[in-house]
Rosetta silent file (secondary structure, phi, psi, omega in degrees, C-alpha in Angstrom):
SEQUENCE: MNFVMNLYLYALLTKTLKRTAGRMRVWVGSALGAALFVLLLFVPGLPVFIKRFAGPTAVSMAVTAWIFRIRQIPALYRATGYLYVYAFVFGGMMKFLFSGTGFLHKAQGSIWYILGAGMLGYQVAGWWLRELKKRKNVTVCRVRLCGDRDGIWLDALVDTGNSLREPVGGKPVSVVEAGVLDRLEGVKKPEKLKLIPYRSIGRENGLMEGYEVPEIVIDHEGEMLRREKVVVGISRTEISTDGRYQMILHPDLYRE
SCORE:     score description
SCORE:     0.000 S_00000001
   1 L     0.000  -48.716  179.217   91.013  149.513   33.099 S_00000001
   2 H   -61.867  -39.379 -179.709   91.914  145.808   33.132 S_00000001
   3 H   -62.592  -47.181 -179.374   94.988  146.520   35.228 S_00000001
   4 H   -65.118  -42.460  177.024   93.032  148.436   37.882 S_00000001
   5 H   -59.386  -42.950  179.550   90.297  145.793   37.965 S_00000001
   6 H   -60.448  -40.185  179.489   92.940  143.097   38.462 S_00000001
   7 H   -58.231  -46.402 -179.216   94.423  144.995   41.396 S_00000001
   8 H   -69.238  -40.205 -178.594   91.090  145.078   43.195 S_00000001
   9 H   -65.366  -42.648 -179.438   90.189  141.497   42.318 S_00000001
  10 H   -73.391  -27.333  173.771   93.493  140.086   43.538 S_00000001
  11 H   -65.107  -42.347  176.346   93.292  142.192   46.706 S_00000001
  12 H   -65.003  -40.728 -178.547   89.912  140.575   47.429 S_00000001
  13 H   -65.739  -33.777  177.327   91.272  137.147   46.553 S_00000001
  14 H   -60.454  -43.281  179.375   94.149  137.629   48.990 S_00000001
  15 H   -68.956  -39.485 -177.168   91.664  138.133   51.818 S_00000001
  16 H   -68.081  -46.773 -176.487   89.453  135.235   50.717 S_00000001
  17 H   -79.693  -15.790 -176.679   92.203  132.657   50.301 S_00000001
  18 L    54.713   41.191  176.529   94.131  133.929   53.338 S_00000001
  19 L  -108.854  147.488  177.297   97.314  133.504   51.366 S_00000001
  20 L   -82.810  125.519  175.926  100.330  135.766   51.559 S_00000001
  21 L  -135.749  120.040 -179.038  101.045  137.579   48.305 S_00000001
  22 L   -62.086  151.270 -179.478  103.647  140.330   48.165 S_00000001
  23 H   -57.787  -41.005 -178.236  102.592  143.729   46.865 S_00000001
  24 H   -63.729  -39.788  178.971  105.081  143.502   44.029 S_00000001
  25 H   -64.888  -40.244  179.633  103.729  140.127   42.905 S_00000001
  26 H   -64.989  -44.649 -178.376  100.159  141.462   42.930 S_00000001
  27 H   -68.535  -44.024  178.908  101.073  144.561   40.924 S_00000001
  28 H   -65.688  -43.957  179.184  103.273  142.698   38.447 S_00000001
  29 H   -63.507  -38.882  177.771  100.729  139.904   38.062 S_00000001
  30 H   -64.107  -42.917  178.908   97.902  142.408   37.526 S_00000001
  31 H   -66.723  -41.032  179.843   99.888  144.231   34.856 S_00000001
  32 H   -65.275  -43.419  178.862  100.910  140.980   33.175 S_00000001
  33 H   -61.908  -42.198  178.612   97.338  139.668   33.131 S_00000001
  34 H   -64.437  -41.266 -178.898   96.039  142.918   31.617 S_00000001
  35 H   -66.101  -41.937  179.990   98.783  142.934   28.971 S_00000001
  36 H   -67.885  -35.567  177.573   98.155  139.315   27.957 S_00000001
  37 H   -62.819  -44.441  178.704   94.407  139.925   27.765 S_00000001
  38 H   -66.218  -38.760 -179.758   94.941  142.853   25.376 S_00000001
  39 H   -62.005  -38.982  178.317   97.469  140.829   23.394 S_00000001
  40 H   -59.145  -37.360 -177.875   94.903  138.071   22.850 S_00000001
  41 H   -67.585  -26.816 -175.184   92.504  140.568   21.268 S_00000001
  42 H  -102.016   -1.857  177.290   95.083  141.676   18.707 S_00000001
  43 L   -74.958  119.898 -177.522   96.483  138.282   17.706 S_00000001
  44 L   -72.399  146.664  173.325   95.203  137.675   14.150 S_00000001
  45 L    86.678   -6.221  179.601   93.504  134.415   13.211 S_00000001
  46 L   -77.621  137.570  176.641   92.446  133.341   16.708 S_00000001
  47 L   -62.013  152.400 -179.181   88.865  132.071   17.017 S_00000001
  48 H   -60.298  -35.475 -179.669   86.500  134.300   18.979 S_00000001
  49 H   -59.566  -40.411  179.649   86.021  131.538   21.562 S_00000001
  50 H   -71.926  -42.500 -178.343   89.741  131.631   22.416 S_00000001
  51 H   -64.056  -38.853 -171.913   89.932  135.435   22.426 S_00000001
  52 H   -97.040  -26.630 -172.221   86.905  135.906   24.636 S_00000001
  53 H  -126.053  -66.800 -174.338   86.746  132.805   26.835 S_00000001
  54 H   -62.688  -44.892 -179.066   89.464  130.131   26.723 S_00000001
  55 H   -62.178  -55.081  178.184   92.383  132.566   26.403 S_00000001
  56 H   -58.134  -35.731  178.288   91.383  134.930   29.243 S_00000001
  57 H   -64.836  -44.163  178.523   90.579  131.944   31.467 S_00000001
  58 H   -62.903  -41.458  178.554   94.017  130.423   30.872 S_00000001
  59 H   -62.824  -45.553 -179.514   95.684  133.774   31.514 S_00000001
  60 H   -60.445  -43.212 -179.357   93.725  134.270   34.754 S_00000001
  61 H   -66.108  -42.508 -178.889   94.625  130.800   36.009 S_00000001
  62 H   -65.321  -45.390 -179.193   98.301  131.197   35.151 S_00000001
  63 H   -66.702  -41.523  177.907   98.607  134.632   36.754 S_00000001
  64 H   -61.045  -43.778  178.635   96.661  133.542   39.835 S_00000001
  65 H   -61.872  -37.627 -179.062   98.891  130.499   40.268 S_00000001
  66 H   -72.021  -45.930 -177.581  101.991  132.699   39.989 S_00000001
  67 H   -61.672  -45.328 -174.151  100.844  135.431   42.378 S_00000001
  68 H   -99.711    5.477  178.294   99.726  133.041   45.126 S_00000001
  69 L    54.750   46.776 -179.802  102.252  130.267   44.394 S_00000001
  70 L   -86.539  128.276 -178.160   99.469  127.717   43.930 S_00000001
  71 L  -114.221  -14.929 -177.102  100.705  124.277   42.884 S_00000001
  72 L  -100.588  133.641 -176.162   97.601  122.113   43.335 S_00000001
  73 H   -60.663  -46.665  178.789   94.951  122.007   40.608 S_00000001
  74 H   -58.152  -40.898  179.204   91.888  121.915   42.941 S_00000001
  75 H   -65.372  -35.466  178.834   93.174  124.966   44.814 S_00000001
  76 H   -68.628  -41.981  176.740   93.746  126.760   41.499 S_00000001
  77 H   -60.435  -42.561 -179.616   90.199  125.973   40.304 S_00000001
  78 H   -63.462  -46.141 -179.367   88.820  127.278   43.586 S_00000001
  79 H   -64.224  -40.804  178.941   90.847  130.493   43.408 S_00000001
  80 H   -66.540  -36.140  177.101   89.873  131.084   39.773 S_00000001
  81 H   -62.320  -46.252  175.906   86.224  130.516   40.632 S_00000001
  82 H   -59.382  -41.406 -177.810   86.352  133.173   43.333 S_00000001
  83 H   -61.437  -41.943 -178.938   88.127  135.496   40.900 S_00000001
  84 H   -72.419  -32.481  175.035   85.393  135.172   38.282 S_00000001
  85 H   -64.662  -45.316  178.818   82.634  135.722   40.852 S_00000001
  86 H   -63.905  -39.964 -179.975   84.336  138.896   42.012 S_00000001
  87 H   -64.123  -39.936  179.061   84.896  140.003   38.407 S_00000001
  88 H   -63.980  -45.672 -179.050   81.216  139.460   37.590 S_00000001
  89 H   -67.574  -45.816 -177.757   80.041  141.448   40.625 S_00000001
  90 H   -64.354  -46.400  179.957   82.630  144.194   40.219 S_00000001
  91 H   -64.198  -41.416  178.651   82.034  144.539   36.471 S_00000001
  92 H   -64.538  -39.652  179.835   78.265  144.535   36.898 S_00000001
  93 H   -65.524  -42.834  179.832   78.442  147.165   39.606 S_00000001
  94 H   -66.747  -39.318  178.860   80.668  149.445   37.516 S_00000001
  95 H   -64.274  -40.089  178.412   78.447  149.024   34.456 S_00000001
  96 H   -63.814  -42.944 -179.556   75.373  149.916   36.512 S_00000001
  97 H   -66.233  -42.491 -178.280   77.053  153.029   37.925 S_00000001
  98 H   -67.890  -38.190 -177.220   78.346  154.190   34.550 S_00000001
  99 H   -81.956  -28.614 -175.550   75.019  153.650   32.767 S_00000001
 100 H   -94.146  -10.789 -178.580   72.782  154.917   35.555 S_00000001
 101 L  -123.854  117.683 -176.454   74.722  158.017   36.535 S_00000001
 102 H   -61.632  -40.761 -178.754   75.319  160.715   33.958 S_00000001
 103 H   -62.443  -45.999  179.846   78.275  162.233   35.760 S_00000001
 104 H   -68.059  -34.484  179.153   80.094  158.893   36.050 S_00000001
 105 H   -61.354  -39.778  179.676   79.256  157.995   32.455 S_00000001
 106 H   -74.931  -23.745 -175.047   81.039  161.119   31.215 S_00000001
 107 L  -110.484   30.922 -176.696   84.028  160.602   33.525 S_00000001
 108 H   -57.339  -45.355 -178.742   84.644  156.887   32.922 S_00000001
 109 H   -61.321  -43.344 -179.197   88.287  157.371   31.968 S_00000001
 110 H   -67.678  -33.942 -178.113   89.034  159.508   35.025 S_00000001
 111 H   -60.348  -40.602 -178.517   87.277  157.086   37.377 S_00000001
 112 H   -67.339  -35.374  175.425   89.700  154.290   36.563 S_00000001
 113 H   -65.456  -39.327  179.088   92.668  156.565   37.284 S_00000001
 114 H   -65.516  -42.716  177.881   91.072  157.519   40.603 S_00000001
 115 H   -62.948  -40.213  177.589   90.484  153.868   41.483 S_00000001
 116 H   -63.610  -43.842  178.108   94.102  153.056   40.614 S_00000001
 117 H   -64.630  -36.602  177.951   95.377  155.923   42.755 S_00000001
 118 H   -63.528  -41.668  178.075   93.103  154.788   45.571 S_00000001
 119 H   -65.379  -40.394  178.033   94.545  151.269   45.479 S_00000001
 120 H   -62.148  -44.167  177.955   98.086  152.665   45.475 S_00000001
 121 H   -62.588  -38.533  178.015   97.243  154.847   48.458 S_00000001
 122 H   -62.750  -43.719 -179.910   95.713  151.875   50.249 S_00000001
 123 H   -65.258  -43.319 -179.343   98.845  149.782   49.706 S_00000001
 124 H   -66.016  -42.907  179.558  101.174  152.579   50.858 S_00000001
 125 H   -63.582  -40.016  178.373   99.040  153.312   53.938 S_00000001
 126 H   -63.198  -42.737  178.132   98.960  149.610   54.839 S_00000001
 127 H   -63.261  -44.103 -177.975  102.740  149.340   54.557 S_00000001
 128 H   -63.570  -42.494  179.713  103.235  152.489   56.651 S_00000001
 129 H   -65.625  -38.135  178.400  100.886  151.300   59.418 S_00000001
 130 H   -66.416  -40.832  177.770  102.603  147.906   59.579 S_00000001
 131 H   -64.859  -39.403  178.886  106.020  149.555   59.854 S_00000001
 132 H   -64.359  -40.156  178.592  104.710  151.876   62.564 S_00000001
 133 H   -65.316  -39.878  178.253  103.299  148.935   64.479 S_00000001
 134 H   -60.842  -43.583 -178.117  106.615  147.099   64.244 S_00000001
 135 H   -65.915  -36.599  179.222  108.466  150.102   65.636 S_00000001
 136 H   -68.375  -30.727 -178.717  106.026  150.464   68.521 S_00000001
 137 H   -82.685   -6.063 -179.594  106.468  146.806   69.433 S_00000001
 138 L   -92.104  126.526  177.867  110.261  147.138   69.528 S_00000001
 139 L  -105.827  118.102  176.491  111.756  147.907   72.949 S_00000001
 140 E  -117.959  128.532 -178.142  115.177  149.540   72.930 S_00000001
 141 E  -131.175  170.097  177.597  116.794  150.437   76.234 S_00000001
 142 E   -94.204  136.022 -179.832  120.118  151.666   77.561 S_00000001
 143 E  -133.391  133.903  175.853  122.449  149.087   79.124 S_00000001
 144 E  -105.956  121.004  174.541  125.750  149.616   80.889 S_00000001
 145 E   -93.015  128.715 -176.193  128.250  146.758   80.711 S_00000001
 146 E  -108.813  131.089  172.523  130.680  146.827   83.625 S_00000001
 147 L   -95.638 -158.962  179.864  134.217  145.494   83.584 S_00000001
 148 L   -68.341  -35.160 -176.692  136.614  145.178   86.507 S_00000001
 149 L  -130.356  -12.282 -174.427  137.237  148.949   86.643 S_00000001
 150 L  -136.867 -177.084  178.629  135.208  150.604   83.910 S_00000001
 151 E  -159.193  160.753  178.640  131.949  150.395   81.993 S_00000001
 152 E  -136.166  144.932  177.122  130.339  151.340   78.688 S_00000001
 153 E   -95.367  138.281  178.346  126.772  152.284   77.751 S_00000001
 154 E  -132.971  157.442  167.712  125.050  150.606   74.803 S_00000001
 155 E   -91.329  129.871 -174.249  121.644  150.713   73.157 S_00000001
 156 E  -125.819  139.423  173.548  120.063  147.260   73.446 S_00000001
 157 E   -90.614  126.057  174.575  117.106  145.593   71.778 S_00000001
 158 E   -83.923  102.346 -173.421  114.949  143.555   74.145 S_00000001
 159 L   -96.412  107.242  179.772  114.361  140.523   71.937 S_00000001
 160 L   -67.411  -16.156  178.913  111.417  138.435   73.139 S_00000001
 161 L   -91.481    0.074 -179.763  112.475  135.729   70.688 S_00000001
 162 L   -80.419  112.076 -179.541  115.925  135.362   72.208 S_00000001
 163 L  -116.550   18.443 -179.149  116.024  132.004   74.010 S_00000001
 164 L   -65.064  135.439  175.504  119.802  131.614   74.191 S_00000001
 165 E  -140.536  147.564  177.123  121.066  130.118   77.422 S_00000001
 166 L   -70.299  127.492 -168.611  124.474  129.075   78.654 S_00000001
 167 L   -66.932  -27.246 -175.510  124.442  125.239   78.559 S_00000001
 168 L   -82.208  -55.441 -176.706  126.147  124.531   81.898 S_00000001
 169 L   -95.894  -10.890  179.611  124.430  126.895   84.319 S_00000001
 170 L    75.706   16.665 -179.222  121.370  127.737   82.208 S_00000001
 171 L   -72.432  144.445  176.010  121.941  131.490   82.501 S_00000001
 172 E   -64.469  143.567 -176.680  120.257  133.733   79.900 S_00000001
 173 E  -114.820  125.310  169.767  122.640  134.949   77.204 S_00000001
 174 E   -97.207  167.199 -174.191  122.626  138.429   75.689 S_00000001
 175 E  -131.600  137.171  175.117  124.585  139.231   72.531 S_00000001
 176 E  -126.397  164.085  177.745  126.864  142.137   71.591 S_00000001
 177 E   -73.630  154.107  178.773  128.788  142.999   68.455 S_00000001
 178 L   -59.065  138.421  178.786  132.406  141.921   68.121 S_00000001
 179 L   100.066  -20.662 -178.480  134.817  144.386   69.695 S_00000001
 180 L   -65.865  -47.347 -177.700  132.490  145.619   72.425 S_00000001
 181 H   -70.172  -19.689  176.557  133.929  143.389   75.154 S_00000001
 182 H   -64.751  -21.576 -177.701  137.461  144.356   74.091 S_00000001
 183 H   -85.726   -2.411  179.724  136.708  147.800   75.535 S_00000001
 184 L  -108.548  128.628 -178.166  136.087  146.368   79.025 S_00000001
 185 L   -74.760  132.607  172.320  139.022  145.604   81.272 S_00000001
 186 L    79.384   12.233 -178.428  139.255  142.119   82.732 S_00000001
 187 L   -93.247  -48.282 -175.619  136.300  140.562   80.902 S_00000001
 188 L   -85.435   71.164  176.507  137.842  138.496   78.102 S_00000001
 189 L  -106.572  147.127 -178.294  139.812  136.127   80.294 S_00000001
 190 H   -55.238  -37.218 -177.688  140.236  132.427   79.427 S_00000001
 191 H   -71.802  -14.511  178.957  138.618  131.332   82.685 S_00000001
 192 H   -99.251    0.726 -178.056  135.501  133.363   81.834 S_00000001
 193 E   -67.026  134.965  175.975  135.094  131.906   78.342 S_00000001
 194 E  -126.955  136.766  173.682  131.754  130.277   77.557 S_00000001
 195 E  -105.323  118.900 -170.734  130.866  128.310   74.417 S_00000001
 196 E  -113.276  115.180  176.819  127.207  128.796   73.636 S_00000001
 197 E   -67.441  142.153  178.139  125.387  126.518   71.149 S_00000001
 198 E  -152.296  163.519  174.356  123.034  128.348   68.790 S_00000001
 199 E  -125.230  145.575  176.923  121.069  127.957   65.583 S_00000001
 200 E  -149.651  171.236  178.646  120.588  130.514   62.859 S_00000001
 201 L   -63.127  126.683  179.719  119.434  130.779   59.251 S_00000001
 202 L    86.710   -5.411  179.738  121.903  128.939   57.054 S_00000001
 203 E  -142.940  108.447 -174.900  123.609  127.336   60.038 S_00000001
 204 E   -69.436  -45.850 -178.649  121.950  124.459   61.836 S_00000001
 205 E  -134.835  130.330  178.141  124.447  124.161   64.691 S_00000001
 206 E  -145.480  167.803  176.848  127.074  126.655   65.773 S_00000001
 207 E  -122.210  125.876  179.857  129.120  127.708   68.784 S_00000001
 208 E  -102.812  134.666  175.426  129.184  131.322   69.907 S_00000001
 209 E   -74.900  133.908  179.824  132.052  132.732   71.939 S_00000001
 210 E  -146.244  163.697 -179.764  130.859  134.342   75.157 S_00000001
 211 E  -141.203  156.795  177.957  132.128  135.704   78.468 S_00000001
 212 E   -90.922  118.035  179.115  130.763  136.375   81.917 S_00000001
 213 E   -90.632  134.693 -176.890  130.461  140.098   82.621 S_00000001
 214 E   -54.542  -40.914 -177.846  130.690  141.073   86.337 S_00000001
 215 E  -161.336  146.803  168.182  127.618  143.294   86.177 S_00000001
 216 E  -126.969  150.901  178.019  125.226  145.036   83.810 S_00000001
 217 E  -120.062  124.325 -175.768  122.903  147.952   84.601 S_00000001
 218 E  -110.645  126.409  175.002  119.623  148.177   82.661 S_00000001
 219 E   -82.613   96.651 -177.643  117.630  151.392   82.353 S_00000001
 220 E   -99.167   88.649  178.982  114.132  149.949   82.763 S_00000001
 221 L    52.668   44.229  177.226  111.795  152.894   82.145 S_00000001
 222 L    94.489  -17.408  177.442  113.851  155.115   84.457 S_00000001
 223 E   -98.507  133.001 -177.511  114.545  152.436   87.067 S_00000001
 224 E   -89.223  116.168  177.133  118.043  150.962   87.128 S_00000001
 225 E   -99.549  129.164 -179.486  118.087  147.167   87.245 S_00000001
 226 E  -107.679  129.124  177.337  121.380  145.547   88.241 S_00000001
 227 E  -124.648  129.355 -178.056  122.261  142.031   87.125 S_00000001
 228 E  -101.246  149.820  176.260  125.434  140.297   88.294 S_00000001
 229 E    51.165   62.503 -177.811  127.547  137.714   86.483 S_00000001
 230 E   -96.472  133.740  178.979  125.749  138.026   83.162 S_00000001
 231 E   -86.423  128.758 -178.664  126.783  135.882   80.201 S_00000001
 232 E  -125.672  121.488  177.369  127.296  137.894   76.996 S_00000001
 233 E   -88.666  161.223 -177.442  127.876  136.261   73.609 S_00000001
 234 E  -112.499  121.944  176.463  129.803  137.824   70.741 S_00000001
 235 E   -92.785  134.449  179.346  128.224  138.205   67.311 S_00000001
 236 L   -88.533   -0.804  176.800  130.577  138.296   64.322 S_00000001
 237 L  -120.246  166.459  178.779  127.997  140.143   62.233 S_00000001
 238 L   -64.651  133.478  178.268  126.227  143.465   62.691 S_00000001
 239 L   -77.365  -38.506  178.872  123.389  143.234   65.177 S_00000001
 240 L  -128.940  122.173 -177.612  121.561  146.233   63.708 S_00000001
 241 L   -66.752  -27.714 -179.215  122.028  147.218   60.067 S_00000001
 242 L   -97.550    4.114  177.641  121.035  150.826   60.794 S_00000001
 243 L    74.663   14.841 -176.182  123.156  151.101   63.948 S_00000001
 244 L   -68.725  -32.471  177.838  120.121  151.659   66.166 S_00000001
 245 L  -145.825  156.890 -176.891  121.353  149.212   68.806 S_00000001
 246 L  -119.743    6.683 -176.062  124.559  147.289   69.502 S_00000001
 247 E  -148.101  145.267  171.226  123.246  144.625   71.828 S_00000001
 248 E  -109.495  113.742 -175.787  120.451  142.046   72.006 S_00000001
 249 E   -92.739  131.048  177.409  119.269  141.817   75.600 S_00000001
 250 L   -64.245  133.818 -175.690  117.721  138.594   76.859 S_00000001
 251 H   -61.610  -28.310  179.685  114.101  139.321   77.927 S_00000001
 252 H   -64.777  -27.525  179.165  114.554  137.541   81.286 S_00000001
 253 H   -78.268  -24.611 -177.329  117.111  140.181   82.271 S_00000001
 254 H   -83.080  -21.414 -179.273  114.750  143.039   81.414 S_00000001
 255 L   -72.621  143.063  179.923  111.925  141.791   83.605 S_00000001
 256 L   -73.514    0.000    0.000  111.707  143.275   87.080 S_00000001
């Protein structure tokens, strides 16, 4: 019962505080808070004031601070205050329903299991909808890289966050996995080499090896867009962990 109540209370608190709290932290924190509350009741020799008031308050504050990564005392007091208001309203509402409705009074134990299952379903549905939204917002298209005599087709992610540009001419830079340009004749020539500055996580400043490809052909919703003398950088790591695409296409090249 305490565990399920904590899940709902911390879900409400997440919305109120507008703080990001991972699902795992909320579930673990709810379980930990419930376990510590029960433990307080069974510790022998503790005064009733500590068991009923001071102890639960300390547990609530500690768990709340951990779940939401709160470091400032005023913010913690505010969050705990909201938590106790929600607990009072939620507890009062459940007590009224259980005492005023015969059916619910007899099924109190089952109701808490249903509420727990409902919260789990809510969390799973929320995760699924967010993943679905991410997939819908991702644009993957077919791109043909052309060498002097041949060409290869790749699946490319149109990355709106890609702002890479070649420093001398300012041309937009797309990125492919290492080895892709080796399959094109006449591309990796010394005179076509470009050094492209970039930043990434864990690396403040770096230089990416790149080359100028004679032409690329982009399948833009059935219409073939041709771009000449396109700069393509080489990534030494996998571009897509699941192999869904092998190239990151600069958004300026995808626009008509």
